[in-house]
C-alpha positions in Angstrom: -38.1 -30.6 143.8 -35.3 -27.8 144.3 -33.4 -29.8 146.8 -33.4 -32.8 144.8 -31.9 -31.3 141.5 -28.4 -32.3 140.5 -25.9 -29.4 141.3 -23.1 -29.0 138.8 -19.9 -27.2 139.7 -16.3 -26.1 138.0 -13.7 -23.2 137.9 -13.2 -20.9 135.0 -11.1 -18.0 135.0 -10.3 -15.0 132.4 -7.9 -12.4 132.6 -7.1 -9.4 130.7 -3.5 -8.9 129.7 -1.6 -6.1 128.1 -1.2 -8.2 124.9 -4.1 -10.6 124.9 -6.9 -12.7 126.7 -5.9 -15.4 129.1 -8.8 -18.2 129.7 -8.6 -21.1 131.8 -10.6 -23.9 133.7 -10.4 -27.1 135.2 -11.4 -30.4 133.7 -14.0 -32.1 136.1 -17.7 -32.5 135.5 -20.2 -33.7 138.5 -23.5 -34.5 138.7 -24.7 -34.0 142.3 -21.6 -35.7 144.4 -20.4 -37.9 141.4 -17.6 -36.9 139.3 -19.0 -37.5 136.0 -16.3 -36.8 133.8 -12.8 -36.6 134.8 -11.6 -35.2 131.1 -14.1 -32.6 130.3 -13.2 -29.6 128.2 -14.4 -26.2 129.4 -12.4 -24.0 127.1 -13.7 -23.7 123.4 -12.6 -21.9 120.4 -15.7 -20.4 118.7 -13.2 -19.2 115.8 -9.6 -18.2 115.0 -9.8 -15.3 117.2 -12.4 -15.6 119.8 -12.8 -18.2 122.6 -15.3 -19.3 125.6 -15.3 -20.8 129.0 -18.4 -22.8 130.1 -20.0 -23.5 133.2 -23.4 -24.6 134.3 -25.3 -27.4 132.5 -23.2 -29.3 130.1 -25.8 -29.8 127.6 -27.1 -26.4 127.4 -23.2 -24.9 127.3 -22.4 -27.4 124.5 -25.2 -26.8 122.5 -25.1 -22.6 122.9 -21.3 -23.0 121.8 -22.1 -25.2 118.7 -24.6 -22.9 117.9 -22.2 -20.0 118.4 -19.6 -21.6 116.0 -22.4 -21.9 113.3 -23.7 -18.2 113.8 -20.2 -16.7 113.5 -19.7 -18.2 110.3 -23.0 -17.4 109.2 -22.8 -13.8 110.1 -19.1 -13.2 108.5 -20.6 -14.8 105.2 -23.6 -12.4 105.1 -21.6 -9.4 106.2 -18.4 -10.0 104.4 -16.3 -9.1 107.5 -14.9 -10.5 110.4 -17.3 -10.4 113.5 -16.3 -8.3 116.3 -15.5 -9.6 119.7 -18.5 -7.6 121.0 -20.8 -8.5 118.3 -20.3 -12.4 118.8 -20.7 -11.3 123.0 -24.2 -9.7 122.3 -25.3 -12.8 119.9 -24.4 -15.3 122.7 -25.9 -12.9 125.6 -29.2 -13.6 123.6 -28.6 -17.1 123.2 -28.2 -17.7 126.6 -31.5 -15.3 127.5 -33.7 -17.2 125.4 -32.3 -20.2 126.6 -32.6 -20.0 130.2 -36.4 -18.5 130.1 -37.7 -21.2 127.7 -40.1 -23.5 129.6 -38.4 -27.2 130.4 -38.5 -29.6 132.8 -34.9 -29.2 133.4 -33.5 -25.7 133.7 -31.2 -24.8 131.0 -28.9 -22.9 133.0 -25.0 -22.0 131.3 -22.5 -19.2 132.1 -19.9 -18.2 129.7 -16.7 -16.0 129.6 -15.9 -15.0 126.2 -12.7 -13.5 125.1 -11.2 -12.5 121.9 -9.7 -10.0 119.6 -10.5 -7.7 116.6 -9.3 -4.3 115.1 -10.2 -2.6 118.2 -8.1 -4.6 120.6 -8.7 -7.1 123.1 -11.8 -7.8 124.7 -13.3 -10.0 127.6 -16.9 -10.6 128.6 -18.8 -12.3 131.4 -21.9 -13.5 130.1 -24.1 -14.4 133.0 -26.5 -17.4 133.4 -29.5 -14.9 132.9 -28.2 -13.4 129.8 -26.8 -10.1 131.1 -23.3 -8.8 129.6 -20.5 -7.4 131.1 -17.1 -6.2 129.8 -14.2 -7.1 132.0 -11.3 -5.0 132.1 -9.0 -7.1 134.7 -10.2 -10.3 135.5 -13.5 -12.8 136.4 -14.2 -16.3 137.5 -17.0 -18.4 137.5 -18.5 -21.5 138.8 -18.4 -23.1 142.2 -14.6 -22.3 142.7 -14.9 -18.9 141.7 -15.0 -17.8 145.2 -11.4 -19.3 145.9 -10.1 -18.4 142.5 -10.9 -14.6 143.2 -8.6 -14.6 146.6 -5.9 -15.3 144.3 -6.9 -13.0 141.3 -7.4 -9.9 143.6 -4.4 -10.6 145.6 -1.7 -11.2 142.5 -3.1 -9.5 139.5 -1.5 -6.3 138.3 -2.7 -3.9 135.7 -0.8 -4.4 132.4 0.3 -8.0 133.1 1.5 -9.9 130.4 0.0 -12.9 128.5 3.1 -15.1 130.0 2.4 -13.7 133.4 -1.3 -14.3 132.9 -1.2 -17.9 131.9 0.7 -18.5 135.2 -1.9 -16.3 137.6 -4.8 -18.4 135.8 -3.1 -21.9 136.5 -2.5 -20.4 140.4 -5.9 -19.2 140.8 -7.7 -22.6 139.3 -5.4 -24.7 141.0 -6.1 -23.1 144.4 -9.8 -23.7 143.8 -9.3 -27.3 143.0 -7.7 -27.8 146.5 -10.8 -26.5 148.1 -13.8 -26.9 145.8 -14.9 -30.6 145.7 -16.4 -29.9 142.2 -13.3 -28.8 140.5 -10.5 -30.8 139.9 -8.9 -33.3 137.6 -6.7 -31.0 135.7 -6.1 -27.2 134.0 -6.7 -26.3 130.5 -5.2 -22.6 129.6 -5.7 -20.9 126.0 -4.4 -17.6 125.4 -5.9 -14.9 122.7 -3.2 -12.6 121.3 -2.6 -10.9 117.8 -1.7 -14.4 116.4 -5.4 -15.9 117.7 -6.4 -18.7 120.0 -4.1 -21.1 121.2 -3.5 -23.6 124.0 -0.8 -22.7 125.7 -1.1 -25.3 128.9 -2.9 -28.6 130.0 -2.3 -30.8 132.7 -4.3 -34.1 133.6 -4.1 -34.8 137.2 -3.9 -38.6 138.2 -5.6 -39.1 141.6 -5.6 -43.1 141.4 -3.3 -45.1 144.0 -1.2 -47.3 142.6 -1.5 -50.7 144.1 1.2 -53.4 143.4 
């Protein structure tokens, strides 16, 4: 039944900067009202130049991420050149399109933000759960906390933002979502993508436990 289906939630953010891309996400994984994992990773490198954030059904998102890593390696070996960010985004969009339309007892719904760098510059894409693809020239958020994150992004984002300032903005937007969205929390991971490649630039685990003497 629709009303009994387990609902998942998260907050992921992607920001286009003048010298790179910033991707960020919280660390809470939920199954309905249960916090299933307090240390869930939601930002993954696909290779040295491209990374994604994940939201939706964890199993589908993890599987598609593994498939993408393998497909990108195979594509580069066959073509004997680096895969462009647009090619990677189109490949992932095709996988999502096929996954969500495959008959299954459990609907395979996953949403990705993909960022990367190639010879033509820095690129950020929103890969929606239906397989559609949109190139982003400023910022994007996904997940149950995205509405709250968008409020911060709309207010504080400036064109030609540096990666350093983009990291600060990503932290602020995900943190705001964690304060109001029950499906987001536990911590924040932030990855930057610059001319030097993919690098984790911030990680923080939040301890909500009460210390009892």
